[in-house]
C-alpha distance (Angstrom), angle and dihedral (degrees) to the residues before:
residue distance angle dihedral
M1 . . .
S2 3.78 . .
V3 3.79 122.7 .
R4 3.79 110.2 -154.2
R5 3.79 112.7 -148.7
S6 3.77 130.2 -163.8
P7 3.82 106.0 -34.6
Q8 3.77 114.1 -114.8
T9 3.82 98.9 -177.0
V10 3.76 138.1 20.6
D11 3.80 89.0 -101.4
D12 3.80 88.7 63.3
L13 3.82 88.8 60.5
L14 3.80 97.7 48.6
P15 3.79 121.6 106.5
S16 3.79 121.7 -133.3
P17 3.82 111.1 -76.0
L18 3.81 89.3 -119.7
P19 3.83 127.5 30.3
V20 3.80 112.9 -84.5
R21 3.79 110.3 -104.7
F22 3.80 136.3 -179.7
V23 3.81 100.4 168.2
A24 3.81 128.6 41.2
E25 3.81 123.8 -137.0
D26 3.81 91.3 -93.6
G27 3.79 92.7 54.5
T28 3.80 97.7 -104.3
A29 3.80 120.3 133.9
V30 3.80 120.5 -106.7
E31 3.79 130.6 -169.5
P32 3.83 109.7 -92.3
P33 3.81 123.5 -145.6
A34 3.78 118.0 -82.4
G35 3.77 114.7 -84.6
Y36 3.81 97.8 37.6
S37 3.78 125.4 95.8
A38 3.79 130.4 -170.1
P39 3.82 118.6 -97.7
A40 3.81 120.1 -109.8
D41 3.80 115.9 -73.8
G42 3.78 92.3 -120.2
Q43 3.78 91.5 54.9
L44 3.80 90.8 51.8
V45 3.81 92.4 51.3
E46 3.81 89.9 49.2
A47 3.80 89.7 48.8
Y48 3.81 89.9 53.4
R49 3.82 91.3 52.4
R50 3.78 90.7 50.2
M51 3.79 92.4 47.0
V52 3.80 91.6 53.5
L53 3.79 90.3 50.0
G54 3.81 92.1 44.4
R55 3.81 92.3 51.0
R56 3.80 90.8 50.6
F57 3.80 91.9 46.8
D58 3.80 89.4 52.1
R59 3.80 92.6 50.5
Q60 3.79 91.0 48.4
A61 3.80 93.0 49.0
T62 3.81 89.6 50.4
A63 3.81 89.6 52.2
L64 3.82 90.9 49.6
T65 3.81 90.3 60.0
K66 3.81 89.7 56.1
Q67 3.81 89.2 50.6
G68 3.81 92.1 51.9
R69 3.79 93.5 -112.9
L70 3.81 93.2 115.8
A71 3.78 126.8 43.0
V72 3.79 92.4 -147.7
Y73 3.79 139.1 -12.7
P74 3.82 128.1 -165.8
S75 3.78 105.6 -153.1
S76 3.80 121.1 -141.6
R77 3.80 97.0 -167.9
G78 3.77 106.0 151.6
Q79 3.80 94.5 25.4
E80 3.81 97.6 76.0
A81 3.82 94.9 110.3
C82 3.81 89.9 61.4
Q83 3.76 95.4 46.1
I84 3.80 98.0 43.2
A85 3.81 93.0 45.1
G86 3.80 90.6 47.4
V87 3.79 90.0 57.6
L88 3.81 97.7 40.3
V89 3.81 93.6 58.3
L90 3.82 92.3 55.1
R91 3.78 128.3 87.2
E92 3.80 122.1 -136.4
D93 3.80 90.6 -102.6
D94 3.82 93.0 52.1
W95 3.79 120.9 95.1
L96 3.80 130.0 -122.8
F97 3.81 122.3 -156.5
P98 3.81 107.4 -167.3
T99 3.79 136.0 -174.2
Y100 3.79 125.2 -130.9
R101 3.84 90.0 -89.9
D102 3.79 96.7 58.0
S103 3.80 102.4 83.1
V104 3.81 90.9 122.4
A105 3.80 89.4 59.0
L106 3.80 90.3 52.0
V107 3.80 96.2 51.8
S108 3.80 88.7 44.7
R109 3.81 88.5 55.7
G110 3.80 87.2 57.7
L111 3.79 102.5 -99.8
D112 3.81 118.6 149.2
P113 3.84 106.3 -95.6
V114 3.81 93.1 -139.5
E115 3.81 89.6 53.7
V116 3.80 89.9 47.6
L117 3.81 90.4 54.5
T118 3.82 95.1 44.7
L119 3.80 93.8 94.4
L120 3.81 91.7 47.2
R121 3.79 88.7 47.7
G122 3.77 90.2 61.1
G123 3.79 101.3 -95.5
W124 3.80 119.2 151.6
H125 3.81 94.5 -125.0
C126 3.78 136.0 39.9
G127 3.80 94.1 -95.1
Y128 3.80 99.5 -125.4
D129 3.80 136.2 66.1
P130 3.83 108.9 -98.8
A131 3.79 93.5 -165.0
A132 3.80 93.7 52.2
T133 3.80 96.1 43.0
R134 3.82 97.7 33.7
V135 3.79 88.2 -132.4
A136 3.80 117.0 124.3
P137 3.81 118.3 -137.4
Q138 3.79 113.6 -79.9
C139 3.78 105.6 -93.6
T140 3.81 122.3 -133.0
P141 3.83 98.9 174.7
L142 3.79 103.4 82.3
A143 3.81 118.0 -104.4
T144 3.82 97.9 -12.6
Q145 3.79 90.0 113.6
T146 3.80 90.7 62.2
I147 3.81 92.3 66.9
H148 3.79 90.4 45.9
A149 3.79 88.9 50.8
V150 3.79 92.4 53.8
G151 3.80 90.3 49.0
M152 3.79 91.3 52.1
A153 3.80 91.8 47.0
E154 3.78 91.5 51.3
A155 3.80 91.0 47.6
M156 3.81 90.8 52.8
R157 3.79 90.7 48.7
R158 3.81 92.8 50.5
K159 3.81 90.3 50.0
G160 3.78 90.1 55.5
E161 3.79 95.2 -111.4
D162 3.79 120.1 142.8
G163 3.80 93.3 -144.7
V164 3.79 125.8 133.7
V165 3.80 130.4 -143.9
M166 3.79 121.7 -141.5
A167 3.82 115.1 -157.4
F168 3.79 117.3 -166.4
I169 3.80 118.5 -155.8
G170 3.79 136.7 166.7
D171 3.79 127.3 -126.2
G172 3.80 91.1 -103.8
G173 3.77 90.6 54.7
T174 3.80 91.2 60.6
S175 3.81 88.1 69.4
E176 3.80 90.5 61.6
G177 3.78 121.8 98.0
D178 3.81 92.0 -129.6
F179 3.79 89.9 64.3
H180 3.80 92.8 55.8
E181 3.79 92.1 44.8
A182 3.80 88.7 52.1
L183 3.81 92.6 51.2
N184 3.80 92.2 49.5
Y185 3.79 92.8 45.2
A186 3.81 92.4 48.0
A187 3.81 93.7 47.9
V188 3.79 94.7 48.9
L189 3.80 92.1 48.0
R190 3.82 93.6 38.9
A191 3.78 85.7 -132.9
P192 3.82 118.2 -173.7
V193 3.79 96.6 -115.4
V194 3.81 132.0 130.4
F195 3.79 118.4 -153.7
L196 3.79 112.0 -152.1
V197 3.81 111.0 -165.7
Q198 3.82 110.0 -162.3
N199 3.78 99.0 -157.2
N200 3.81 101.1 -163.0
K201 3.81 91.1 166.3
Y202 3.82 98.9 -113.2
A203 3.80 135.9 72.4
I204 3.79 92.0 -156.1
S205 3.84 97.3 -61.3
V206 3.81 99.8 -14.8
P207 3.84 113.3 99.5
L208 3.78 120.7 -137.3
A209 3.82 93.0 -108.1
K210 3.82 88.7 65.7
Q211 3.80 92.8 47.8
S212 3.78 105.0 50.1
A213 3.82 140.2 11.1
A214 3.82 92.5 -159.9
P215 3.82 115.3 120.2
A216 3.82 85.9 -121.1
L217 3.79 133.7 -9.4
A218 3.80 88.2 -115.6
Y219 3.80 87.8 73.6
K220 3.80 90.1 66.3
G221 3.79 89.8 81.3
I222 3.82 94.9 59.9
G223 3.78 97.5 74.6
Y224 3.78 90.2 55.7
G225 3.78 95.5 47.3
I226 3.80 95.3 -106.6
P227 3.82 119.9 140.2
S228 3.80 109.8 -126.2
E229 3.79 143.0 -171.1
Q230 3.75 138.6 -169.6
V231 3.79 123.6 -144.8
D232 3.78 140.2 -179.8
G233 3.80 97.7 -97.2
N234 3.82 92.8 -158.5
D235 3.81 91.8 57.4
L236 3.81 105.4 84.0
V237 3.80 92.4 -170.2
A238 3.80 92.3 55.4
V239 3.80 95.0 43.5
L240 3.79 90.9 51.2
S241 3.79 92.0 49.2
V242 3.80 94.8 48.0
L243 3.80 95.4 43.5
T244 3.80 91.2 47.8
A245 3.79 88.8 56.2
A246 3.81 91.8 45.3
V247 3.79 93.8 50.2
T248 3.80 91.9 46.4
H249 3.79 88.7 51.0
A250 3.80 91.7 53.1
R251 3.82 95.8 41.3
T252 3.79 94.5 51.8
G253 3.79 96.2 53.4
G254 3.80 100.5 -88.3
G255 3.80 93.8 123.2
P256 3.80 127.9 -134.0
F257 3.79 125.8 -9.5
L258 3.81 131.0 -163.2
V259 3.81 123.1 -148.2
E260 3.78 124.5 -175.8
A261 3.81 114.1 -159.2
H262 3.81 114.5 -161.6
T263 3.79 106.2 -142.7
Y264 3.81 140.0 133.7
R265 3.79 138.2 -119.3
M266 3.80 104.2 -129.0
D267 3.80 97.8 -173.1
P268 3.83 131.6 48.0
H269 3.78 120.2 -67.7
T270 3.83 86.3 -104.1
N271 3.77 133.7 -21.6
A272 3.84 87.0 -86.0
D273 3.83 93.0 59.7
D274 3.81 130.4 93.8
P275 3.84 105.7 -155.5
T276 3.81 92.7 -176.1
R277 3.83 86.8 78.8
Y278 3.79 92.6 68.5
R279 3.82 110.8 19.5
E280 3.76 136.4 44.7
R281 3.80 125.3 -117.6
E282 3.82 90.0 -125.8
E283 3.80 89.5 62.5
V284 3.79 92.2 53.1
E285 3.80 91.5 47.6
Q286 3.79 90.4 51.9
W287 3.80 91.1 55.0
E288 3.80 91.9 44.4
S289 3.79 86.8 66.0
A290 3.83 87.0 61.3
D291 3.82 93.8 51.8
P292 3.84 106.2 159.5
L293 3.81 94.7 -143.2
A294 3.79 95.6 50.5
R295 3.80 90.7 44.0
L296 3.79 93.5 53.2
E297 3.81 93.1 44.6
T298 3.81 91.8 53.2
Y299 3.79 91.5 46.5
L300 3.81 93.2 50.9
R301 3.80 93.3 45.0
E302 3.80 91.5 51.1
R303 3.80 89.9 52.5
G304 3.79 92.8 48.3
L305 3.80 92.8 -115.3
L306 3.79 95.4 116.1
A307 3.80 127.5 46.0
A308 3.80 129.6 -170.5
E309 3.79 91.4 -100.8
D310 3.82 90.4 53.3
V311 3.80 90.5 53.3
A312 3.80 91.0 48.2
A313 3.78 91.9 48.8
A314 3.80 92.6 50.5
H315 3.78 92.0 51.0
K316 3.81 92.6 44.7
A317 3.80 90.5 53.4
A318 3.80 90.0 47.7
E319 3.80 92.2 51.8
E320 3.81 90.7 50.7
Y321 3.80 89.5 49.1
A322 3.82 91.2 51.2
A323 3.80 91.8 47.7
R324 3.81 91.4 54.0
L325 3.78 90.7 47.7
R326 3.81 91.3 48.8
D327 3.80 92.5 50.4
E328 3.79 93.7 48.2
M329 3.81 93.4 45.9
N330 3.82 91.1 50.0
A331 3.80 89.5 64.5
D332 3.78 109.9 92.3
P333 3.81 111.0 -117.5
R334 3.77 119.0 -123.4
A335 3.76 107.6 -122.7
D336 3.79 123.3 -166.7
P337 3.82 105.7 -149.5
F338 3.80 91.1 -155.9
E339 3.80 89.3 67.1
L340 3.79 84.1 81.4
F341 3.79 87.5 79.0
D342 3.80 98.8 43.6
H343 3.80 120.7 102.1
V344 3.81 93.9 8.1
F345 3.80 94.5 112.3
A346 3.80 131.4 1.9
E347 3.82 86.4 -123.1
P348 3.83 116.1 27.0
T349 3.79 113.7 -114.3
P350 3.82 121.5 -129.1
Q351 3.82 88.7 -108.4
L352 3.80 91.2 53.1
N353 3.80 91.8 49.0
E354 3.78 89.4 49.5
Q355 3.80 91.5 52.3
R356 3.79 91.2 47.4
A357 3.80 90.8 51.9
L358 3.81 90.8 48.2
L359 3.82 91.3 52.9
A360 3.82 90.5 48.0
S361 3.80 91.5 52.7
E362 3.82 91.9 48.4
L363 3.80 92.1 50.2
T364 3.80 91.2 48.2
A365 3.80 90.9 49.8
R366 3.81 90.1 50.8
E367 3.80 91.4 51.7
D368 3.80 91.1 49.5
């Protein structure tokens, strides 16, 4: 594993000309670029278990939208290698700043799945305690979480902590001004933050070619003085290796690091989307052959690290996890309508008090 220190020349900032890869689409090993080494076998087996669970969680959450138990759900099927690797390289005292599509990362970090889905269920808050979990609320406004991530990283540095912040962002988010402000801010401050761009090829219905003319999104870090790398985002082994190096770089005083993971969103943008309007079925089928879960399973089986009983046990645990989630989500939540007025202002305004009184009178009339 290479640890890239303070860049001295432009060449030190450049990503690899091709995405870093350890495992081909068919699960066979390939020679990675110099400077990167494979993660420990035990970590890869644990990653597989989490990917199986994450895939099942994603399927269950998608089903819950069809049952009316969730208002919306943005699936991340096909992007599990990015999300699981992004969590595995972090310590408990590190921070994660996710987007709305990163629910699999959150449950992999150990958050309660019902709390993770609270926001997508229609709750007024994110459902979990960010301070206790060191996971920021899932961010729907594009790229705003990247600036927050830099601020947190700088705060940790000033407090003398050696923590790292991981900021997830999609390819569409890199076209937002907040993303560029965050990169500049992080570089100037040398903040210990890693930006993980999950390039799934579409910003809702807009393909990457209509978003950026850069040879790769990884090159967007160069102009700000941030060392960058690109990686095959469906190759869990490669993503783990690259992110481990990036986190080590940030934790040991090297400053920010940008990683672009080339992956693909297999399902619609959300359950309200019809992807057939903007992409062909042949394209989806091509990416299905590069499924990150199937690729890792084949790789581990070939190396003798995964047996049939291990696969069965992982899927059994995932089914039990999904069943518990389904049962808990089938219970109707108890909503207090007066929570609408909490946390709006430190001191309620006359208008807010008037609205609260009006709601109270309407509820009383309904009861009568």
